[in-house]
C-alpha positions in Angstrom: 0.0 0.0 0.0 1.2 3.5 -0.6 -0.2 6.9 0.5 -1.6 9.1 -2.2 -2.5 12.7 -2.7 -6.2 13.7 -2.6 -8.1 17.0 -3.1 -8.9 17.6 0.6 -5.3 17.3 1.7 -4.0 20.4 3.7 -0.4 19.6 4.3 2.3 17.0 3.3 4.2 15.5 6.2 7.9 14.8 5.5 9.8 11.7 6.7 11.8 11.9 9.7 15.5 12.7 8.9 16.6 9.6 10.7 14.6 7.4 8.1 15.7 6.5 4.6 13.4 6.9 1.6 12.8 3.1 1.5 11.6 3.2 5.1 9.4 6.2 4.8 7.9 8.6 2.3 6.0 12.0 2.5 2.5 11.7 3.6 -0.4 14.0 2.3 -2.9 14.6 5.1 -6.0 16.6 6.0 -5.6 18.0 9.4 -8.9 18.7 11.3 -9.6 21.3 13.9 -9.8 18.3 16.5 -6.2 17.3 15.6 -7.1 14.3 13.5 -4.7 13.5 10.6 -6.6 11.9 7.7 -4.5 10.2 4.9 -5.6 8.3 1.8 -3.8 5.1 0.7 -4.2 2.8 -2.5 -3.3 -0.8 -3.0 -1.7 -2.6 -5.9 -3.8 -5.2 -7.7 -1.8 -8.0 -6.0 -2.6 -6.4 -2.6 -6.3 -6.1 -3.5 -6.4 -9.8 -4.5 -4.6 -10.8 -1.2 -7.0 -8.8 0.9 -10.0 -10.3 -1.1 -8.9 -13.8 0.1 -7.5 -13.0 3.6 -9.7 -10.0 4.6 -6.8 -8.7 6.6 -4.9 -5.3 6.8 -2.1 -4.6 9.1 -1.6 -1.2 10.6 1.9 -0.1 11.6 2.3 3.0 13.6 5.7 4.4 14.6 5.3 6.2 17.9 6.5 6.4 21.4 5.5 4.0 24.1 1.9 3.9 23.7 -0.4 3.2 20.6 -2.2 6.4 19.6 -5.9 6.1 18.6 -6.1 5.3 15.0 -8.8 4.2 12.5 -8.6 2.3 9.1 -11.7 2.4 6.9 -12.8 2.3 3.3 -15.5 5.1 3.5 -14.4 8.6 2.7 -14.6 10.9 5.8 -15.4 13.9 3.6 -19.0 14.8 2.5 -19.2 15.3 -1.1 -20.9 18.3 -2.6 -23.7 17.3 -4.9 -24.3 19.8 -7.9 
């Protein structure tokens, strides 16, 4: 899976200087007033097929000593404007 840009993004977070380009890449996010950071990811065809059969997604979070609250979902958190 890889992060992708999206129209609601408000900032692009850069990788920590201690990590290589192979370990981490920039992350486009939408930052809310509540301090939530929302990103959008895409999967390769191979990843999609594997998910279809396993139904599993693994979430890795690099943080301090505790796991911050996180959410993984397939529904957009943004309300689309209808013309």
